[in-house]
C-alpha positions as YAML, in Angstrom:
chain: A
units: angstrom
residues:
- id: 1
  name: MET
  ca: [238.37, 153.55, 115.69]
- id: 2
  name: VAL
  ca: [235.19, 154.13, 117.66]
- id: 3
  name: ALA
  ca: [231.97, 154.08, 115.53]
- id: 4
  name: GLY
  ca: [229.77, 157.29, 115.30]
- id: 5
  name: PHE
  ca: [226.83, 157.68, 117.71]
- id: 6
  name: GLY
  ca: [223.90, 159.29, 115.98]
- id: 7
  name: TYR
  ca: [224.93, 163.06, 115.59]
- id: 8
  name: PHE
  ca: [222.03, 165.28, 116.06]
- id: 9
  name: ASN
  ca: [221.23, 167.95, 113.40]
- id: 10
  name: ASN
  ca: [222.85, 171.35, 114.44]
- id: 11
  name: ASN
  ca: [221.64, 173.20, 111.39]
- id: 12
  name: GLU
  ca: [218.58, 174.58, 113.03]
- id: 13
  name: SER
  ca: [217.10, 177.80, 111.66]
- id: 14
  name: MET
  ca: [218.97, 180.09, 113.94]
- id: 15
  name: LEU
  ca: [222.35, 181.72, 114.56]
- id: 16
  name: HIS
  ca: [225.00, 179.98, 116.50]
- id: 17
  name: SER
  ca: [227.56, 181.56, 118.70]
- id: 18
  name: MET
  ca: [231.15, 180.14, 118.95]
- id: 19
  name: THR
  ca: [231.48, 180.42, 122.63]
- id: 20
  name: GLY
  ca: [230.05, 178.00, 125.20]
- id: 21
  name: PHE
  ca: [230.76, 175.39, 127.93]
- id: 22
  name: ALA
  ca: [229.47, 172.00, 128.66]
- id: 23
  name: ARG
  ca: [230.10, 169.34, 131.25]
- id: 24
  name: GLN
  ca: [228.80, 165.83, 131.16]
- id: 25
  name: SER
  ca: [229.60, 162.87, 133.57]
- id: 26
  name: ALA
  ca: [228.64, 159.17, 133.51]
- id: 27
  name: GLU
  ca: [229.36, 156.32, 135.85]
- id: 28
  name: THR
  ca: [231.03, 153.27, 134.26]
- id: 29
  name: ALA
  ca: [232.25, 149.88, 135.54]
- id: 30
  name: ILE
  ca: [235.84, 151.31, 135.58]
- id: 31
  name: GLY
  ca: [234.91, 154.69, 137.21]
- id: 32
  name: THR
  ca: [233.51, 158.17, 136.49]
- id: 33
  name: LEU
  ca: [233.98, 159.68, 132.98]
- id: 34
  name: THR
  ca: [233.62, 163.46, 132.68]
- id: 35
  name: TRP
  ca: [233.84, 165.56, 129.49]
- id: 36
  name: GLU
  ca: [234.50, 169.20, 129.81]
- id: 37
  name: LEU
  ca: [234.06, 171.34, 126.62]
- id: 38
  name: ARG
  ca: [235.08, 174.93, 126.31]
- id: 39
  name: ALA
  ca: [234.54, 176.87, 123.08]
- id: 40
  name: VAL
  ca: [235.59, 180.37, 122.01]
- id: 41
  name: ASN
  ca: [235.69, 182.14, 118.74]
- id: 42
  name: HIS
  ca: [238.27, 181.34, 116.07]
- id: 43
  name: ARG
  ca: [238.65, 181.74, 112.41]
- id: 44
  name: TYR
  ca: [238.44, 177.98, 111.85]
- id: 45
  name: LEU
  ca: [237.59, 174.97, 113.74]
- id: 46
  name: ASP
  ca: [240.54, 174.13, 116.07]
- id: 47
  name: VAL
  ca: [240.02, 171.23, 118.45]
- id: 48
  name: LEU
  ca: [242.36, 170.35, 121.25]
- id: 49
  name: PHE
  ca: [242.13, 167.21, 123.42]
- id: 50
  name: ARG
  ca: [243.33, 166.19, 126.94]
- id: 51
  name: LEU
  ca: [242.61, 162.49, 127.33]
- id: 52
  name: PRO
  ca: [243.51, 159.71, 129.75]
- id: 53
  name: GLU
  ca: [246.42, 157.64, 128.61]
- id: 54
  name: GLU
  ca: [244.23, 154.70, 127.88]
- id: 55
  name: LEU
  ca: [241.99, 156.67, 125.35]
- id: 56
  name: ARG
  ca: [244.64, 158.70, 123.59]
- id: 57
  name: PRO
  ca: [244.36, 156.29, 120.53]
- id: 58
  name: GLN
  ca: [240.78, 157.44, 120.14]
- id: 59
  name: GLU
  ca: [241.59, 161.13, 119.64]
- id: 60
  name: GLN
  ca: [241.09, 161.13, 115.96]
- id: 61
  name: ALA
  ca: [237.59, 159.47, 116.37]
- id: 62
  name: PHE
  ca: [236.60, 161.98, 119.04]
- id: 63
  name: LYS
  ca: [237.71, 164.82, 116.70]
- id: 64
  name: GLN
  ca: [235.43, 163.50, 113.93]
- id: 65
  name: GLN
  ca: [232.57, 163.58, 116.43]
- id: 66
  name: VAL
  ca: [233.32, 167.23, 117.19]
- id: 67
  name: SER
  ca: [233.65, 168.26, 113.59]
- id: 68
  name: GLY
  ca: [230.44, 166.57, 112.78]
- id: 69
  name: VAL
  ca: [228.69, 169.00, 115.12]
- id: 70
  name: LEU
  ca: [230.62, 172.21, 115.15]
- id: 71
  name: ASN
  ca: [231.90, 174.25, 112.12]
- id: 72
  name: ARG
  ca: [234.05, 177.03, 113.74]
- id: 73
  name: GLY
  ca: [235.64, 177.89, 117.13]
- id: 74
  name: LYS
  ca: [238.58, 176.87, 119.26]
- id: 75
  name: VAL
  ca: [237.21, 173.94, 121.17]
- id: 76
  name: GLU
  ca: [239.14, 172.54, 124.30]
- id: 77
  name: CYS
  ca: [237.92, 168.97, 125.07]
- id: 78
  name: ALA
  ca: [238.97, 167.34, 128.32]
- id: 79
  name: LEU
  ca: [238.13, 163.83, 129.39]
- id: 80
  name: HIS
  ca: [238.74, 162.98, 132.98]
- id: 81
  name: LEU
  ca: [238.68, 159.38, 134.37]
- id: 82
  name: ARG
  ca: [238.24, 158.88, 138.17]
- id: 83
  name: ARG
  ca: [238.75, 155.28, 138.57]
- id: 84
  name: ALA
  ca: [236.52, 153.44, 140.94]
- id: 85
  name: VAL
  ca: [238.08, 151.58, 143.94]
- id: 86
  name: ASP
  ca: [237.69, 147.86, 143.41]
- id: 87
  name: GLN
  ca: [237.87, 146.33, 146.86]
- id: 88
  name: ARG
  ca: [237.92, 142.71, 145.29]
- id: 89
  name: ALA
  ca: [241.00, 143.49, 143.33]
- id: 90
  name: GLU
  ca: [244.33, 142.49, 144.62]
- id: 91
  name: MET
  ca: [246.58, 145.46, 145.56]
- id: 92
  name: LYS
  ca: [249.74, 145.14, 143.49]
- id: 93
  name: LEU
  ca: [252.88, 147.06, 144.75]
- id: 94
  name: ASN
  ca: [255.72, 148.11, 142.49]
- id: 95
  name: ALA
  ca: [258.61, 146.48, 144.38]
- id: 96
  name: ASP
  ca: [261.30, 148.02, 142.22]
- id: 97
  name: LEU
  ca: [259.88, 151.58, 142.81]
- id: 98
  name: ILE
  ca: [259.42, 150.98, 146.54]
- id: 99
  name: GLN
  ca: [263.09, 149.91, 146.72]
- id: 100
  name: LEU
  ca: [264.18, 152.92, 144.86]
- id: 101
  name: ILE
  ca: [262.16, 155.26, 147.00]
- id: 102
  name: GLY
  ca: [263.67, 153.62, 150.19]
- id: 103
  name: THR
  ca: [267.27, 154.14, 148.80]
- id: 104
  name: ARG
  ca: [266.58, 157.76, 148.15]
- id: 105
  name: VAL
  ca: [264.90, 158.22, 151.57]
- id: 106
  name: THR
  ca: [268.09, 156.79, 153.28]
- id: 107
  name: GLU
  ca: [270.24, 159.23, 151.26]
- id: 108
  name: ILE
  ca: [268.09, 162.18, 152.24]
- id: 109
  name: SER
  ca: [268.08, 161.03, 155.91]
- id: 110
  name: LYS
  ca: [271.95, 161.09, 155.91]
- id: 111
  name: ALA
  ca: [271.93, 164.52, 154.30]
- id: 112
  name: LEU
  ca: [269.13, 165.87, 156.45]
- id: 113
  name: PRO
  ca: [269.20, 163.96, 159.69]
- id: 114
  name: LYS
  ca: [266.57, 166.07, 161.37]
- id: 115
  name: ALA
  ca: [264.09, 165.46, 158.50]
- id: 116
  name: SER
  ca: [261.18, 163.14, 159.33]
- id: 117
  name: PRO
  ca: [261.10, 160.15, 157.01]
- id: 118
  name: PRO
  ca: [257.92, 159.46, 155.01]
- id: 119
  name: SER
  ca: [255.46, 156.96, 156.52]
- id: 120
  name: ALA
  ca: [254.30, 153.82, 154.67]
- id: 121
  name: ILE
  ca: [251.05, 155.47, 153.90]
- id: 122
  name: GLU
  ca: [252.82, 158.42, 152.27]
- id: 123
  name: ILE
  ca: [254.92, 156.01, 150.24]
- id: 124
  name: LEU
  ca: [251.76, 154.13, 149.03]
- id: 125
  name: ARG
  ca: [250.42, 157.42, 147.77]
- id: 126
  name: TRP
  ca: [253.55, 157.91, 145.61]
- id: 127
  name: PRO
  ca: [252.48, 157.72, 141.91]
- id: 128
  name: GLY
  ca: [253.13, 154.24, 140.53]
- id: 129
  name: VAL
  ca: [253.75, 152.52, 143.83]
- id: 130
  name: ILE
  ca: [250.33, 150.77, 143.61]
- id: 131
  name: ALA
  ca: [250.08, 149.27, 140.15]
- id: 132
  name: GLU
  ca: [246.66, 149.95, 138.82]
- id: 133
  name: ALA
  ca: [244.97, 147.06, 136.94]
- id: 134
  name: GLU
  ca: [244.97, 147.19, 133.27]
- id: 135
  name: ILE
  ca: [241.60, 148.15, 131.78]
- id: 136
  name: ASP
  ca: [239.81, 147.15, 128.60]
- id: 137
  name: ALA
  ca: [239.99, 150.42, 126.58]
- id: 138
  name: GLU
  ca: [237.42, 149.47, 123.85]
- id: 139
  name: PRO
  ca: [234.30, 149.58, 125.97]
- id: 140
  name: LEU
  ca: [235.57, 152.57, 127.87]
- id: 141
  name: ALA
  ca: [236.04, 154.32, 124.55]
- id: 142
  name: GLU
  ca: [232.47, 153.40, 123.45]
- id: 143
  name: GLU
  ca: [231.04, 154.90, 126.61]
- id: 144
  name: ALA
  ca: [233.36, 158.09, 126.19]
- id: 145
  name: ALA
  ca: [232.04, 158.52, 122.66]
- id: 146
  name: VAL
  ca: [228.39, 158.32, 123.78]
- id: 147
  name: LEU
  ca: [229.13, 160.81, 126.52]
- id: 148
  name: LEU
  ca: [230.91, 163.10, 124.12]
- id: 149
  name: THR
  ca: [227.86, 163.22, 121.86]
- id: 150
  name: GLN
  ca: [225.74, 164.37, 124.98]
- id: 151
  name: ALA
  ca: [228.36, 166.84, 125.85]
- id: 152
  name: LEU
  ca: [228.35, 168.27, 122.29]
- id: 153
  name: GLN
  ca: [224.60, 168.56, 122.23]
- id: 154
  name: ALA
  ca: [224.68, 170.48, 125.50]
- id: 155
  name: LEU
  ca: [227.41, 172.75, 124.00]
- id: 156
  name: ALA
  ca: [225.50, 173.27, 120.80]
- id: 157
  name: GLU
  ca: [222.37, 174.12, 122.69]
- id: 158
  name: MET
  ca: [224.28, 176.83, 124.74]
- id: 159
  name: ARG
  ca: [225.91, 178.21, 121.52]
- id: 160
  name: ALA
  ca: [222.44, 178.27, 119.88]
- id: 161
  name: SER
  ca: [220.91, 180.08, 122.86]
- id: 162
  name: GLU
  ca: [223.67, 182.69, 122.67]
- id: 163
  name: GLY
  ca: [223.35, 182.82, 118.94]
- id: 164
  name: GLN
  ca: [219.63, 183.64, 119.31]
- id: 165
  name: ARG
  ca: [220.51, 186.66, 121.56]
- id: 166
  name: ILE
  ca: [222.95, 187.82, 118.95]
- id: 167
  name: ALA
  ca: [220.40, 187.38, 116.14]
- id: 168
  name: THR
  ca: [217.88, 189.51, 118.10]
- id: 169
  name: MET
  ca: [220.43, 192.30, 118.54]
- id: 170
  name: LEU
  ca: [221.43, 192.21, 114.89]
- id: 171
  name: GLU
  ca: [217.82, 192.39, 113.81]
- id: 172
  name: SER
  ca: [217.24, 195.39, 116.14]
- id: 173
  name: ARG
  ca: [220.26, 197.21, 114.59]
- id: 174
  name: CYS
  ca: [219.08, 196.31, 111.12]
- id: 175
  name: ASN
  ca: [215.79, 198.07, 111.92]
- id: 176
  name: ASP
  ca: [217.68, 201.13, 113.16]
- id: 177
  name: ILE
  ca: [219.88, 201.25, 110.13]
- id: 178
  name: ALA
  ca: [216.86, 200.96, 107.83]
- id: 179
  name: ALA
  ca: [215.09, 203.71, 109.77]
- id: 180
  name: LEU
  ca: [218.12, 206.10, 109.42]
- id: 181
  name: ALA
  ca: [218.45, 205.37, 105.69]
- id: 182
  name: ALA
  ca: [214.74, 206.09, 105.24]
- id: 183
  name: SER
  ca: [215.01, 209.28, 107.17]
- id: 184
  name: VAL
  ca: [217.97, 210.43, 105.02]
- id: 185
  name: ARG
  ca: [216.25, 209.56, 101.86]
- id: 186
  name: LYS
  ca: [213.17, 211.53, 102.96]
- id: 187
  name: ARG
  ca: [215.20, 214.63, 103.59]
- id: 188
  name: MET
  ca: [217.22, 214.49, 100.36]
- id: 189
  name: PRO
  ca: [214.90, 216.73, 98.25]
- id: 190
  name: GLU
  ca: [215.11, 219.32, 100.98]
- id: 191
  name: VAL
  ca: [218.85, 219.02, 101.29]
- id: 192
  name: LEU
  ca: [219.24, 219.35, 97.50]
- id: 193
  name: ALA
  ca: [216.92, 222.40, 97.33]
- id: 194
  name: GLY
  ca: [218.99, 223.99, 100.12]
- id: 195
  name: ALA
  ca: [222.19, 223.37, 98.28]
- id: 196
  name: HIS
  ca: [220.79, 224.84, 95.14]
- id: 197
  name: ALA
  ca: [219.66, 227.90, 97.04]
- id: 198
  name: LYS
  ca: [222.98, 228.48, 98.63]
- id: 199
  name: GLN
  ca: [224.67, 228.17, 95.13]
- id: 200
  name: ARG
  ca: [222.37, 230.88, 93.69]
- id: 201
  name: GLU
  ca: [222.98, 233.11, 96.74]
- id: 202
  name: ARG
  ca: [226.71, 232.91, 96.12]
- id: 203
  name: ILE
  ca: [226.20, 233.93, 92.51]
- id: 204
  name: ASP
  ca: [223.84, 236.76, 93.65]
- id: 205
  name: ARG
  ca: [226.47, 238.02, 96.00]
- id: 206
  name: LEU
  ca: [229.08, 238.17, 93.28]
- id: 207
  name: ASP
  ca: [226.74, 240.55, 91.44]
- id: 208
  name: VAL
  ca: [227.60, 239.15, 88.01]
- id: 209
  name: GLN
  ca: [225.43, 237.95, 85.18]
- id: 210
  name: ALA
  ca: [225.42, 234.10, 85.24]
- id: 211
  name: ASP
  ca: [225.07, 232.17, 82.05]
- id: 212
  name: PRO
  ca: [221.66, 230.25, 82.59]
- id: 213
  name: ALA
  ca: [223.03, 227.21, 80.72]
- id: 214
  name: ARG
  ca: [226.24, 227.20, 82.66]
- id: 215
  name: LEU
  ca: [224.29, 227.63, 85.93]
- id: 216
  name: GLU
  ca: [222.04, 224.69, 85.11]
- id: 217
  name: VAL
  ca: [225.05, 222.62, 84.46]
- id: 218
  name: GLU
  ca: [226.73, 223.60, 87.71]
- id: 219
  name: LEU
  ca: [223.52, 222.80, 89.67]
- id: 220
  name: ALA
  ca: [223.21, 219.51, 87.97]
- id: 221
  name: LEU
  ca: [226.82, 218.60, 88.89]
- id: 222
  name: LEU
  ca: [226.20, 219.76, 92.51]
- id: 223
  name: ALA
  ca: [223.08, 217.64, 92.65]
- id: 224
  name: GLN
  ca: [224.97, 214.57, 91.24]
- id: 225
  name: LYS
  ca: [227.78, 215.12, 93.83]
- id: 226
  name: LEU
  ca: [225.35, 215.23, 96.73]
- id: 227
  name: ASP
  ca: [223.08, 212.41, 95.43]
- id: 228
  name: VAL
  ca: [223.14, 209.44, 97.81]
- id: 229
  name: ASP
  ca: [220.48, 207.37, 96.40]
- id: 230
  name: GLU
  ca: [222.76, 204.71, 95.30]
- id: 231
  name: GLU
  ca: [224.40, 204.42, 98.68]
- id: 232
  name: LEU
  ca: [220.99, 204.31, 100.36]
- id: 233
  name: ASP
  ca: [219.76, 201.65, 97.96]
- id: 234
  name: ARG
  ca: [222.92, 199.43, 98.69]
- id: 235
  name: LEU
  ca: [222.44, 200.04, 102.43]
- id: 236
  name: GLU
  ca: [218.94, 198.84, 102.20]
- id: 237
  name: SER
  ca: [219.92, 195.93, 99.96]
- id: 238
  name: HIS
  ca: [222.54, 194.74, 102.37]
- id: 239
  name: ILE
  ca: [220.10, 194.91, 105.31]
- id: 240
  name: VAL
  ca: [217.75, 192.65, 103.35]
- id: 241
  name: GLU
  ca: [220.61, 190.16, 102.73]
- id: 242
  name: ILE
  ca: [221.48, 190.21, 106.28]
- id: 243
  name: ARG
  ca: [218.02, 189.27, 107.40]
- id: 244
  name: GLN
  ca: [218.11, 186.49, 104.80]
- id: 245
  name: VAL
  ca: [221.40, 185.21, 106.08]
- id: 246
  name: LEU
  ca: [220.17, 185.27, 109.68]
- id: 247
  name: GLY
  ca: [217.32, 182.90, 108.75]
- id: 248
  name: SER
  ca: [219.37, 180.53, 106.64]
- id: 249
  name: GLY
  ca: [220.21, 178.20, 109.49]
- id: 250
  name: GLU
  ca: [223.78, 177.75, 107.95]
- id: 251
  name: PRO
  ca: [227.14, 178.87, 109.50]
- id: 252
  name: VAL
  ca: [227.15, 182.51, 108.30]
- id: 253
  name: GLY
  ca: [229.76, 184.35, 110.45]
- id: 254
  name: ARG
  ca: [232.16, 184.92, 107.48]
- id: 255
  name: ARG
  ca: [229.31, 186.16, 105.22]
- id: 256
  name: LEU
  ca: [228.01, 188.54, 107.84]
- id: 257
  name: ASP
  ca: [231.55, 189.91, 108.41]
- id: 258
  name: PHE
  ca: [231.76, 190.75, 104.72]
- id: 259
  name: LEU
  ca: [228.36, 192.42, 104.76]
- id: 260
  name: MET
  ca: [229.63, 194.59, 107.74]
- id: 261
  name: GLN
  ca: [232.42, 195.87, 105.56]
- id: 262
  name: GLU
  ca: [230.09, 196.75, 102.74]
- id: 263
  name: LEU
  ca: [227.65, 198.49, 105.17]
- id: 264
  name: ASN
  ca: [230.61, 200.49, 106.54]
- id: 265
  name: ARG
  ca: [231.69, 201.46, 103.07]
- id: 266
  name: GLU
  ca: [228.29, 202.96, 102.18]
- id: 267
  name: ALA
  ca: [228.18, 204.75, 105.58]
- id: 268
  name: ASN
  ca: [231.69, 206.33, 104.86]
- id: 269
  name: THR
  ca: [230.40, 207.43, 101.41]
- id: 270
  name: LEU
  ca: [227.32, 208.83, 102.81]
- id: 271
  name: GLY
  ca: [229.31, 210.79, 105.25]
- id: 272
  name: SER
  ca: [231.70, 212.09, 102.62]
- id: 273
  name: LYS
  ca: [228.72, 213.33, 100.44]
- id: 274
  name: SER
  ca: [226.90, 214.95, 103.35]
- id: 275
  name: ALA
  ca: [225.76, 218.52, 102.67]
- id: 276
  name: ASP
  ca: [224.12, 219.24, 106.07]
- id: 277
  name: ALA
  ca: [224.57, 218.45, 109.76]
- id: 278
  name: ALA
  ca: [221.63, 215.97, 109.91]
- id: 279
  name: THR
  ca: [223.06, 213.75, 107.21]
- id: 280
  name: THR
  ca: [226.48, 213.86, 108.86]
- id: 281
  name: THR
  ca: [224.92, 212.79, 112.17]
- id: 282
  name: ALA
  ca: [223.04, 209.99, 110.43]
- id: 283
  name: ALA
  ca: [226.31, 208.78, 108.85]
- id: 284
  name: VAL
  ca: [227.98, 208.73, 112.27]
- id: 285
  name: GLU
  ca: [225.12, 206.90, 113.90]
- id: 286
  name: LEU
  ca: [225.20, 204.35, 111.13]
- id: 287
  name: LYS
  ca: [228.90, 203.71, 111.78]
- id: 288
  name: VAL
  ca: [228.17, 203.18, 115.48]
- id: 289
  name: LEU
  ca: [225.37, 200.63, 114.82]
- id: 290
  name: ILE
  ca: [227.62, 198.80, 112.17]
- id: 291
  name: GLU
  ca: [230.43, 198.57, 114.75]
- id: 292
  name: GLN
  ca: [228.09, 197.27, 117.31]
- id: 293
  name: MET
  ca: [226.96, 194.56, 114.89]
- id: 294
  name: ARG
  ca: [230.48, 193.75, 113.80]
- id: 295
  name: GLU
  ca: [231.68, 193.20, 117.33]
- id: 296
  name: GLN
  ca: [228.94, 190.62, 117.92]
- id: 297
  name: ILE
  ca: [229.51, 189.02, 114.54]
- id: 298
  name: GLN
  ca: [232.98, 188.14, 115.46]
- id: 299
  name: ASN
  ca: [231.62, 185.53, 117.77]
- id: 300
  name: VAL
  ca: [229.15, 183.97, 115.22]
- id: 301
  name: GLU
  ca: [229.86, 180.51, 113.75]
...
């Protein structure tokens, strides 16, 4: 197993997206190593590798490197090795394979006499005809591990940059939600006074003598039914918590997703209690803002 290589601290005080791409290459004595990392959103951390045959035994070590940096996302990690041509090395041919190819070419020539036979150069290009020299996998694995750390850092930086954009958008929507909640709260005395006035007008139109005590009870029940102070308080409380979460520097995608559900619940209740068009419009606007936030949060680590 390859030893660890100084993981950097990815718990910076910012949001991290789950999407990103990174490509890092390095020249080695054996050839060119290239890591390509692609990350998309996922409920958990799911890491997939495509490795050269010589480095497949190191997959678990590489996976530990990835999990030491990333917390969530589906990450595809491909390592490519383009071997350098060693002009000093002896070119070893696979005689058995060449003989087998010759036999098959003869059979094809009999079946297709007009077909052109392959040239010697074309046969040399056949996979396995030239036997590649064995390589020492351990130093190659060490170099691949160092390069993977660099690729992970580049990926994390891209995810952090995208996360900062998301955080800015979420903060803007939080400001909009807070402003809507404040406007609804400011209008509530006027809304309740209007509802009371309508109730009294209905009684006056009936031309009956209302029991003052019973009327007061009815008006109190109406006020209780239309009162949205608790919903507004919870909306504002959730906004405060979202802002705290955004600045925590921890993986917060699941927590933010839960808070979106809570915000949506309060917006629905506000809409159901609405007694005027302005409050109904505010509830609809709240749901639009919350949905915009929720869509972005699906991509947050």
